[in-house]
N, C-alpha and C positions, 0 to 999 in steps of 0.2 A: 504492500500498500503506501501509494506517493503522500507528499506532503498535501496536494490539491484534494488527495480521495480522504484525507483525515480530516482535513478541515469540513469538507461537505458531510463528514460523519457528523461533526461538530454541528453544522447546521442545521442539521434532519435532526439530532439530539433537541435543539432551542425549540424546534417546531415551527423554523424559519423560513421565509423562501430565499432563494439568495440573494433577490435584488434588496431586499429589506435589510440584507445582513449586510450589504456593501454599506446602503444608505446610512446606517447606523454606525459602520465603521468612518466612514468617511471615505470611503474608496471610490473609486470609477466604474460604473457599471460596465460589467464585463471581464471586472477585476480577478474576481475567483477561477474563472475558468482559463486564464495565463496563467495562473499559480505554478512553480514548480521549486526543485531545490534550490534555483537559483533568485527565490525572492528576495524583494531587497528586506532590511533588519526594521527601517521605516515601516514598510506594510505589519510587519510583523507586530511590532509596537501598536500600531493602531489599533490591529485588533485587542491586542493584550488589553490594553487602554477601556476600551468596550465593553471585554470579556473579562473581566477581572478574574474569573473559576477556571479558564482553561489552563490547561498547564501547556506553555509555551515548548518546553522540551520535546513532549510527545507529539505535539505539531511537526515539529522542525525534525527529528528522529526517529520517531515513533515507537521510544522508550517510556514505561511506566506507565501511568491510568491519565484518561485524555481530562479530569478533572482535577485541580487543585483540593488536598483536603487539608489547607490551613486555614482553620473557622476564622482568622482576622483575615482572608482575603474572599472572603464568601458570603454572601450576606445570608443571614439566616433569620426566618420571624420568632417572636419571642415574645412574653408576656412578662417577662422579669426586667428585662435590662436591654438596652438599647433605644432609639429613637422614634417618638411615636409616629405612627402611617395613619394619616385621615383618608378615608375613601370618598373625596371632594376632587375638584378641578379647580385650579388656580385661578383659571379666565371665569370659570362660574359656579361659586358655590365655597370657595375661600372665607367668606365674612365669618359664616360659623367658626370657623377654627381662631379670628381675629375678635371676634366680640361674645362667643359665648363658652366662657368659659367651664361650661358644665358639660362640653361637650368631651366624647373619650372618645379616643384613636382605636381602629380596626384591630389594632395589634402594634408591636415593637419590631423593629428593623434594627437588629446587632451588625454592624457593617461596622466594623472597626475605622475604615479612613475616612468613613464619614459621620463617626458617631459624634463630633461636634455640632452637627445639624441642632437645627430647632424641630424641624419636623420634617415629612415626607408628603407629598400630594401628588397629585393627578396633573398629567399635560393633555392638552389637545390643541391643535393647530398645528401649521405647517411651517412657521416663518423659520423657525432655529431648524430645519432641517440640512443635511444629515444629522448635524451635533446633537440635538435633542427631536428626538420623535413623537409625531401623535402617537399618544396611549403610552408612555414613557413616564414613570415616575422619578420625582427631582426632590433631592434632598434639600432643602431650604436655611439658611444661617440667617437671621435676623440679626439687621445692623440697627443699634440704637443711635450712635453719633450719624447723623447725615450729613456733617460737616465736610468730612474727606471723603469721597469713594474714590476706588484706583480705578481707572479706565482701562479700557478692553476687557474687563470681567462682566461674565453674565449673572445679570439683576433681575429678580422675579421682583415688579413696581406692581402698587397700589397708589392711586393717586387720590387727589383730595374730592376730584368728583367722579369719583367711583370706577376707573377704568383700571384694569388689570393688565399687564404686559410680561412678556418674558423676552428680555432683548440685552445685547451688550449693549455696555454705556460708551458713549465717543465721545468727544471733545467738539465742542461746538463754536462759532466765531462770537458768540452773544456770551458775554461771562457771566450771564444770568441763567444759560441753558446747559441741559447735556443733546448730546443728539443719541437716537435710540435705534440700534443696528441690527438689522435680521443678518443671519447666515442664509437666507435661502436667498439665492440673487436671481429668483424668477421676476419678471415684469412689475407683479401684483403685490410686492414687499420691498416696499423705499424705507431711506433715513427718515427719521422724523427729529424734529426737535420737542423738548420736553424742559418748561421752566424747571428752576429746580426749586422753585418753592410751592409746587404742584405734588411733589414728591409726599405722601404722609407716612406710609411703608415702604420697606425695602429690603429684601433679602437676597444675600446673593444664592446664587445655583452652584453647590457643590460638586453635585454628579446629577447621573443619569441612568437608569436602567429600568432593564422589563420587570414589570409587575411578578412578584413573590405567586 
């Protein structure tokens, strides 16, 4: 079995189509079909970043098991430790997380590299694909001090007029504004300006993954 065959085995194990896998990893259309033993390390790194439970040594050599057994690298459902997962969408329902403190999470997600997050919730929409895909869940870390926000990072933003969006934050020629930059380069998605004083709540998007 060669590298491509092993990768397809992993994709099938995840229940994905090859195309959706390529989108999730930020690979070009048809990239999987072209893979072989000379596949670039940068491509393997993109796959590993998107699917941290994949044993890249197995992918490259066929040795060992397909999945990593290290609990620190694999997300787990829990009811005792981890970050709350709310089965609501950030775009349309996240207000109950912000405003109703009696709302209980569906479960906790114990995923060591994202356990500093405030919560996990769902994503809808395609403006951040392939970086964040429609149907993913995202780890959000609430930022209390909005006076300095590092640019170039992806944020989930709630505005004073009730709009919710997930975008990369960029600079603006107007010092009183930021720009909201989509990953998706389709013409229907464009860069928008957002006045800084319209940001009511903001969360850094630490990472995303498929629902457990």
